[in-house]
Every structure is written in structure tokens, then in C-alpha cells.
C-alpha positions in Angstrom: 87.1 -20.3 -66.5 86.7 -20.7 -62.8 89.9 -18.7 -62.2 88.5 -15.8 -64.3 85.2 -15.9 -62.4 86.9 -15.9 -59.0 89.1 -13.0 -60.0 86.0 -11.1 -61.2 84.3 -11.8 -57.9 87.2 -10.5 -55.9 87.2 -7.3 -57.9 83.4 -6.9 -57.2 83.6 -7.8 -53.6 81.5 -5.5 -51.3 83.7 -2.8 -49.7 82.2 -1.3 -46.6 83.1 2.3 -45.7 86.2 2.8 -43.6 87.5 6.1 -42.2 90.9 6.7 -43.7 93.8 8.4 -41.9 93.4 11.7 -43.8 92.9 14.6 -41.4 92.5 18.3 -41.6 92.1 21.0 -39.0 92.5 20.5 -35.2 94.6 17.3 -34.7 93.5 16.9 -31.1 89.9 17.1 -32.0 90.4 14.7 -34.9 91.9 12.2 -32.4 88.9 12.6 -30.1 86.6 11.9 -33.0 88.4 8.8 -34.0 88.2 7.6 -30.4 84.5 8.3 -30.3 84.0 6.5 -33.7 85.5 3.3 -32.3 86.5 0.9 -35.1 85.5 3.6 -37.7 83.9 1.0 -39.9 80.9 2.4 -41.6 82.2 5.9 -41.8 83.9 7.3 -44.9 84.3 11.1 -44.1 83.4 13.2 -41.1 83.3 17.0 -40.7 83.2 18.1 -37.0 82.9 21.3 -35.1 83.1 21.8 -31.3 82.0 25.0 -29.8 83.4 25.8 -26.3 81.9 29.2 -25.3 83.8 31.6 -27.6 86.2 29.1 -29.1 85.3 27.0 -32.1 87.5 24.1 -33.3 87.1 22.2 -36.6 88.4 18.9 -37.9 87.9 16.9 -41.1 88.5 13.2 -41.3 88.5 10.7 -44.1 87.4 11.1 -47.7 84.6 13.2 -49.4 84.1 10.8 -52.3 84.9 13.7 -54.8 88.0 12.6 -56.7 88.9 16.3 -57.4 88.6 17.3 -53.8 89.0 14.2 -51.7 89.8 16.0 -48.4 87.2 17.1 -45.9 87.3 20.3 -44.0 84.9 22.9 -42.5 83.9 24.1 -46.0 82.9 20.6 -47.3 79.2 20.5 -48.1 77.0 17.6 -46.8 73.3 16.8 -47.0 72.1 17.8 -43.5 68.8 15.9 -43.6 66.5 16.6 -40.7 68.7 19.3 -39.3 66.4 21.4 -41.5 63.6 20.8 -39.0 65.1 23.0 -36.3 65.7 25.6 -39.0 62.0 25.5 -39.9 61.2 25.8 -36.3 63.5 28.9 -36.0 61.9 30.4 -39.1 58.4 30.0 -37.6 59.5 31.4 -34.3 61.2 34.4 -36.0 58.1 35.2 -38.1 56.0 34.9 -34.9 58.3 37.3 -33.0 58.0 39.8 -35.8 54.2 39.5 -35.7 54.2 38.2 -39.3 52.7 34.8 -38.5 50.5 33.4 -35.8 51.4 29.9 -34.6 48.5 29.1 -32.3 45.5 29.4 -34.7 44.3 26.6 -36.8 45.3 25.7 -40.4 41.8 26.3 -41.5 41.9 29.9 -40.3 45.4 30.5 -41.8 44.2 29.0 -45.1 40.5 29.8 -45.2 40.1 28.7 -48.8 41.6 25.2 -48.3 39.6 22.1 -47.7 41.0 19.4 -45.4 39.8 15.8 -45.4 40.1 15.4 -41.6 38.8 18.1 -39.3 41.5 17.2 -36.8 44.2 18.3 -39.4 42.2 21.4 -40.2 42.2 22.4 -36.5 46.0 21.7 -36.0 48.2 24.7 -35.4 51.6 25.5 -36.8 53.0 25.1 -33.3 51.5 21.6 -33.1 52.8 20.7 -36.5 56.4 22.0 -35.8 56.5 20.1 -32.4 55.2 16.8 -33.9 51.9 17.0 -32.0 49.4 17.1 -34.8 48.9 13.3 -34.9 50.1 12.9 -38.5 52.0 9.8 -39.9 55.7 10.0 -40.6 54.8 10.1 -44.4 51.7 9.6 -46.5 50.7 5.9 -46.4 50.1 5.0 -50.0 51.5 2.7 -52.7 53.6 5.5 -54.3 55.5 6.3 -51.2 56.0 2.6 -50.5 57.5 2.1 -54.0 59.7 5.2 -53.5 60.9 3.7 -50.2 61.7 0.4 -52.0 63.7 2.3 -54.6 65.7 4.0 -51.9 66.6 0.8 -50.1 67.3 -1.3 -53.2 68.6 1.2 -55.8 69.7 4.1 -53.5 67.4 6.6 -55.2 66.0 9.9 -53.7 62.5 9.0 -52.5 61.4 12.7 -52.7 62.6 13.4 -56.2 60.1 15.3 -58.3 57.6 16.0 -55.5 56.4 19.6 -55.9 55.3 22.0 -53.1 51.7 21.6 -54.3 51.9 17.8 -54.2 53.3 17.9 -50.6 50.6 20.3 -49.6 48.0 18.1 -51.2 49.2 15.2 -49.2 48.7 17.2 -46.0 45.2 18.2 -47.1 44.2 14.6 -47.6 46.0 13.3 -44.5 44.3 12.0 -41.3 45.2 12.7 -37.7 45.3 10.3 -34.7 44.6 13.4 -32.6 46.5 16.5 -31.6 48.5 17.0 -28.4 50.6 13.8 -28.3 54.1 13.5 -29.7 54.3 11.6 -33.1 57.3 12.3 -35.3 56.2 13.4 -38.7 58.0 14.6 -41.8 54.6 15.4 -43.3 53.7 17.6 -40.3 56.9 19.6 -40.4 56.5 20.0 -44.2 52.9 21.2 -43.8 54.1 23.7 -41.2 56.8 25.2 -43.5 54.6 25.2 -46.6 51.7 26.8 -44.8 54.0 29.6 -43.6 55.1 30.1 -47.1 51.6 30.4 -48.4 50.6 32.8 -45.7 53.7 34.9 -46.3 53.3 34.7 -50.1 56.9 33.6 -50.7 58.6 30.2 -51.4 59.8 28.4 -48.2 63.4 28.5 -49.4 63.3 32.3 -49.8 61.8 32.7 -46.3 64.5 30.5 -44.8 67.2 32.4 -46.5 65.8 35.8 -45.6 65.0 35.2 -41.9 67.5 32.5 -40.8 70.4 31.8 -43.1 71.3 35.4 -44.2 71.3 36.9 -40.7 73.6 34.1 -39.5 75.9 34.5 -42.5 75.4 30.9 -43.4 76.5 31.4 -47.0 77.2 27.7 -47.8 73.8 26.5 -46.5 71.3 26.0 -49.3 68.9 23.7 -51.2 70.1 22.0 -54.3 67.7 21.5 -57.2 69.6 19.3 -59.7 72.7 17.1 -60.0 74.1 19.7 -62.4 74.0 22.4 -59.7 75.9 20.6 -56.9 78.0 22.8 -54.7 81.7 22.7 -55.8 82.9 21.3 -52.5 80.1 18.7 -51.9 80.7 15.2 -50.6 79.3 12.1 -52.2 76.9 9.9 -50.2 77.2 6.2 -49.5 75.7 3.4 -47.5 77.9 2.4 -44.6 78.2 -0.9 -46.4 79.8 0.8 -49.4 77.0 1.4 -52.0 76.8 4.8 -53.7 73.6 6.6 -53.0 71.7 9.2 -55.0 71.7 12.8 -53.7 68.5 14.1 -52.1 67.5 17.3 -53.9 65.1 20.0 -53.0 61.4 19.0 -53.1 58.1 19.9 -51.7 59.3 18.2 -48.4 62.2 20.6 -48.0 60.8 22.1 -44.7 61.3 18.6 -43.2 65.0 18.5 -44.3 66.5 18.9 -47.8 69.1 21.4 -46.6 72.8 21.1 -47.5 75.4 22.7 -45.2 78.9 22.7 -43.8 80.3 22.2 -40.3 81.4 25.9 -40.4 77.9 27.2 -41.1 76.2 24.9 -38.6 78.7 25.9 -36.0 77.5 29.5 -36.4 73.9 28.4 -35.9 74.8 26.4 -32.7 77.0 29.1 -31.3 74.2 31.7 -31.6 71.7 29.3 -30.1 74.0 28.9 -27.2 74.1 32.7 -26.7 70.3 33.0 -27.3 70.9 35.5 -30.2 69.9 33.3 -33.2 66.9 34.3 -35.3 64.0 32.4 -33.8 66.0 31.3 -30.8 62.7 30.7 -29.0 62.3 27.5 -31.1 64.9 25.8 -28.9 62.9 26.4 -25.6 61.5 23.0 -24.6 57.8 23.2 -24.0 56.1 19.9 -24.8 56.5 16.3 -24.0 58.4 14.3 -26.7 58.2 10.8 -25.2 61.6 9.1 -25.0 63.3 12.1 -26.6 62.5 14.3 -23.5 60.9 17.6 -24.5 60.5 19.6 -27.7 60.2 23.2 -28.8 59.8 23.9 -32.4 61.9 21.3 -34.1 64.6 21.2 -31.3 64.6 18.4 -28.8 65.9 18.8 -25.2 66.9 15.5 -23.5 68.3 15.1 -20.0 71.3 12.7 -20.4 73.6 11.9 -17.5 72.6 15.0 -15.6 73.0 17.3 -18.5 70.2 19.0 -20.6 71.2 18.5 -24.2 69.3 20.4 -26.9 69.8 18.7 -30.3 68.5 17.2 -33.5 69.9 14.6 -35.9 69.4 13.9 -39.6 69.7 11.2 -42.1 69.3 11.0 -45.9 70.1 8.0 -48.1 73.9 8.5 -47.9 74.5 11.1 -45.1 73.9 11.4 -41.4 74.2 14.5 -39.1 74.0 15.7 -35.6 74.0 19.1 -33.9 73.5 19.8 -30.2 74.5 22.0 -27.3 74.6 22.1 -23.6 73.6 25.6 -22.6 74.6 25.2 -19.0 78.2 24.4 -19.9 78.4 26.6 -23.0 79.4 23.7 -25.2 78.1 22.7 -28.6 78.9 20.2 -31.4 78.2 19.5 -35.1 79.0 16.2 -36.8 78.4 15.6 -40.5 79.0 12.2 -42.2 78.8 11.1 -45.8 77.5 7.6 -45.0 74.2 6.5 -43.4 76.0 5.3 -40.3 74.5 7.3 -37.3 76.8 9.9 -35.7 74.7 10.7 -32.6 77.1 8.8 -30.3 80.1 10.7 -31.7 78.3 14.0 -31.0 77.3 13.0 -27.5 80.9 11.9 -26.7 82.2 15.3 -27.9 79.7 17.0 -25.6 81.3 15.2 -22.7 78.8 12.4 -22.2 80.0 8.9 -21.4 79.4 6.2 -24.0 76.2 4.4 -23.0 76.5 1.4 -25.4 78.0 0.3 -28.7 76.1 2.3 -31.3 74.6 1.6 -33.7 73.3 -1.8 -32.7 73.4 -4.5 -35.4 70.2 -5.6 -37.0 70.3 -9.4 -36.6 67.5 -9.8 -39.2 69.5 -8.0 -41.8 72.6 -9.9 -40.9 70.7 -13.2 -41.2 69.2 -12.2 -44.6 72.7 -11.4 -45.9 74.0 -14.8 -45.0 70.9 -16.5 -46.3 71.0 -14.7 -49.6 74.7 -15.5 -50.1 74.2 -19.2 -49.4 70.8 -19.4 -51.2 72.1 -17.8 -54.4 73.8 -21.0 -55.4 71.1 -23.4 -54.0 68.9 -23.8 -57.1 71.7 -24.2 -59.6 73.5 -26.7 -57.3 70.3 -28.7 -57.0 69.8 -28.7 -60.8 73.4 -29.8 -61.3 72.9 -32.7 -58.9 69.6 -33.8 -60.4 69.2 -35.2 -63.9 66.3 -33.8 -66.0 65.3 -34.3 -69.6 67.6 -32.2 -71.9 65.4 -29.2 -72.6 64.1 -29.0 -69.1 67.6 -29.3 -67.7 69.0 -26.4 -69.8 66.0 -24.2 -68.9 66.5 -25.0 -65.2 70.2 -24.3 -65.4 69.7 -20.9 -67.1 66.9 -19.7 -64.8 68.7 -20.9 -61.7 71.9 -19.1 -62.7 70.0 -15.9 -63.5 68.3 -16.2 -60.1 71.6 -16.5 -58.3 73.2 -13.6 -60.2 70.3 -11.2 -59.4 70.3 -12.3 -55.8 74.0 -11.8 -55.3 73.7 -8.4 -57.1 70.9 -7.4 -54.7 72.7 -8.5 -51.5 75.9 -6.9 -52.6 74.1 -3.6 -52.5 71.9 -3.9 -49.5 73.7 -6.6 -47.4 75.0 -6.1 -43.9 78.7 -6.0 -44.8 79.6 -4.4 -41.5 78.7 -7.6 -39.6 79.2 -10.2 -42.3 82.7 -10.6 -43.9 82.5 -9.6 -47.5 84.4 -12.8 -48.4 81.1 -14.6 -47.8 79.7 -12.9 -50.9 82.7 -14.1 -52.9 82.1 -17.7 -51.6 78.5 -17.4 -52.6 79.5 -16.3 -56.1 82.1 -19.1 -56.4 79.5 -21.7 -55.4 77.1 -20.3 -58.0 79.8 -20.5 -60.7 80.8 -24.1 -59.7 77.1 -25.2 -59.8 76.6 -23.6 -63.2 79.7 -25.2 -64.7 78.8 -28.6 -63.3 75.2 -28.2 -64.5 76.2 -27.5 -68.1 78.8 -30.3 -68.1 76.4 -32.9 -66.6 74.8 -35.2 -69.2 71.0 -34.7 -69.0 68.5 -37.5 -69.4 67.5 -38.4 -72.9 65.2 -35.7 -74.4 61.5 -36.2 -73.5 58.6 -34.2 -74.7 59.4 -30.6 -75.7 58.8 -28.1 -72.9 55.9 -25.9 -74.0 56.3 -22.2 -73.9 53.7 -21.9 -71.1 55.9 -24.3 -69.0 59.0 -22.1 -69.5 57.0 -19.0 -68.6 55.7 -20.7 -65.5 59.2 -21.7 -64.4 60.4 -18.1 -65.0 57.5 -16.8 -63.0 58.4 -19.1 -60.1 61.9 -17.8 -60.0 60.7 -14.2 -60.3 58.3 -14.8 -57.5 61.1 -16.1 -55.3 63.1 -13.0 -56.0 60.2 -10.7 -55.2 59.7 -12.5 -51.9 63.4 -11.9 -51.1 63.0 -8.2 -52.0 60.1 -7.8 -49.7 62.0 -9.4 -46.9 64.9 -7.1 -47.5 62.7 -4.0 -47.5 60.9 -5.2 -44.3 64.3 -5.7 -42.6 65.2 -2.1 -43.2 61.9 -0.5 -42.2 
């Protein structure tokens, strides 16, 4: 029996993402990307474009996760995440340049029939919202969003699923501001900027983005996706860097903050025209306001001085994808990096822009690493304790069953969310083997003679204790990823 269990555990062992040797496009560029990615652990597939004045090179590395089209090239579609924020900024700047929208008057004046809970939000302008200076939180602070975030971290679900334009706008109307004028990154703020522009123009946000930004740039593969049944035919699947499959993030009321899907070819067109200053709403990339440690910001675009170079950029992340696009106007160089895991790609993008590596990136989260080790070891703890102790027969069997169930659930959880880039996955197998040994020993061990029957309330209380312990572990896991 133990042999069968061990074989099953080896089959189920966590498998962190690793970049395969598969390559398409420019071989020299692919070699540069591999060098920039270091060990390549945590990456599954990468699509890269490098713009050097009038020359554009493309490379695809690794696997898309689509068994029918496993290769990656410039036409592979990725979730671009917050790369949609600069696009929203460009849309606002283009509408302003055409005198279709005013960016420096208050929301209250733009939407005179709307009631805002906080006067500071009512007085915020589109320019302040799109430059993260409206004092809004990253997202609404309520139980619903907390639970959606927990589902993302534990189950890999889309935290924005089903949120309508009206619901997102309602969240903005009921939001409070810490005061305008100071940088505070906010998905809610960018969403409110895009949805307000849509209301003023009398068209859906997605239609405006298509008309004023995507179509003029011939970005035919850039879109929003509304259902799993309408996925683009060349779309990549998303994963955690540690191997777990993640749900796609679909279009929602928060699309202005980043629900756009795109390709390295399309985004290279955008970056190339920004370098030339000919993109629709190119004014959005002009740095005008302080952005704290990120340097300065225009409308959605950051400009940061790094190693003597002014880099204009933005990055993005969804549950199973990361992205980066940036350019150095002075040297006529730009870059796009798209990945189908949640491992950050900023360092790769910076290296391709000619910047020296500043540190190993990303840094490991020691809390998450410690929790992974603790969960693997702790999964077998209760059942081993029960196997060692002797309890009256009914109590012994109840303890064994609950302890084993506790261990199985804990190992299932840590298999999905554990830090398998730092912790060897064999540790998970050892934890499962210890759990199995404890369970087998527990059911073989002769219990004490039967005592008084365990009342139903006693069984329920025991189950509640185990459930409470699991809930505590879940809360620690969620807190470690915040």
C-alpha cells in the first residue's frame, strides 16, 4: 500500500515552471533573453520584441500551454494586465487633443447628475485619476474584494469576474480619497478615469479604445476577451511560476485598469510609435508629476531614471501572466516582454534595454518559503501524534480520520500555493509519505478498550477544531502573498 501511495505522490509532485529549449524568431535575441532570465525557473513561455530605431526583432521561447499550438512567436496572445493603463492614458490624451474631452475639470462637472460620497473624489480630475494622484485605494476595501483575492491566491480564479461597468463605477462613487496631488497607485482610479470618459463620450470604453488607439496603430490582435469560449485561437495559458494553472482574466468593469490581451507584435507597434512621438495620445508618455520611487508619471506611463538613462515604461500582472514594455527615447530603443507565468519580467526588459542587472530578481519571500516548509512538515503532525498516543477505540478512529483529512487538505493547499521555486518539490512528497505512514500506523495500532461513546457534539467539536486550524493556515497563506 505504501508503495502505491508513494508512486501517486511522485505523480502529483509540484512542477514549477521551467523555460524549455524551444525557440522561434531571432536566435541571437532569444539567447539574450535566456541570459537575462538567469536560471529560467519560474518562466514557461516568453514572447519578446526589441525595437532599435527602425529595426524590430522578435523571439519566442518556451511553451504556450496550448497543446494544439505549443510554440510561442510574435502572434501568440497573452494577457497584458496593467499594460492597459498606458493605453487608457493614451486614449484620454487623444480625446483631449481632439477637444472631445477635458482632463482638468472635476468629475462632478463631467458627470453633473452623479452623487459621490467623498467631496475629494468628486473634485478629482481625469488627469489626477490617470496619474494615480486622486488619493484612491488600490481597490475597494470590502469583504467581497477580500474574498475574491483569497479565491485568486488559493484557487487561481479571476478576481474581477462578473463585475459590470456599473458596479465598478458605483465603487468609485462610494470610494474615499486620502487627498489629491500625491502619488498613490490605484486600479480603481484608472478604472474611474476610463469609465468616466466612456460616459462622457456616450460609448463603451472598449469601443473608444479600439477607435482612437488600437485601430490607428493597426493593433489587430489586441482586444478584450469576454468568455472562455471566445479565447483568441493563438492564446497562451496562464500559470503560477510554481506550476499551478490559473484562470484567465476576462473583460470586466475594471478593463480600463488592465484587462487587455495582446501580442509582442502589436505592442512593438505601440512602443515604436511612442518612440517616434506619432502614437495616438503620445502626450500621455510625457512625465509631468512625481511618482515616488517610480520617478515621474504622465497619463499611465512612468519615466524612471536608471543608470543615467530615462526609461519610459509600465509593467503588468494577472493571475498567470506578467508583462513589461518600455523605451529609451534618447537612444531610440524599446522592448516588449510577455510571459505566461506570474514571475516578473521587468528585469529581463531592463537588460534588453541595455541596463546592467542591479540584483537577482525577483527576491524570494522568506515568509512564503517558511510557510511551505511548515505546511509540508505539519501535514503529518496530527496523524503521527494520534498514531503514537493510545485513545479509546471510537475516539482513536475519529482522531485518525480527522487528522488524515487535515493532512490531505493541507498538502493539497500547499501544492498549489507553495514556494516551489525555493523549496525542493521532493519536500512535498516527503510530507505526503509521512502522512501515509502515520495513517497506516494509526489504523494498525490497537486502541485502548472502548470507553463511553463519543457524543455527536464531541465529534463536531473535534471537526471544528481541525477546520479552524486549516482556516488559520489559509489566512497565513493569504497574508504571505499580500
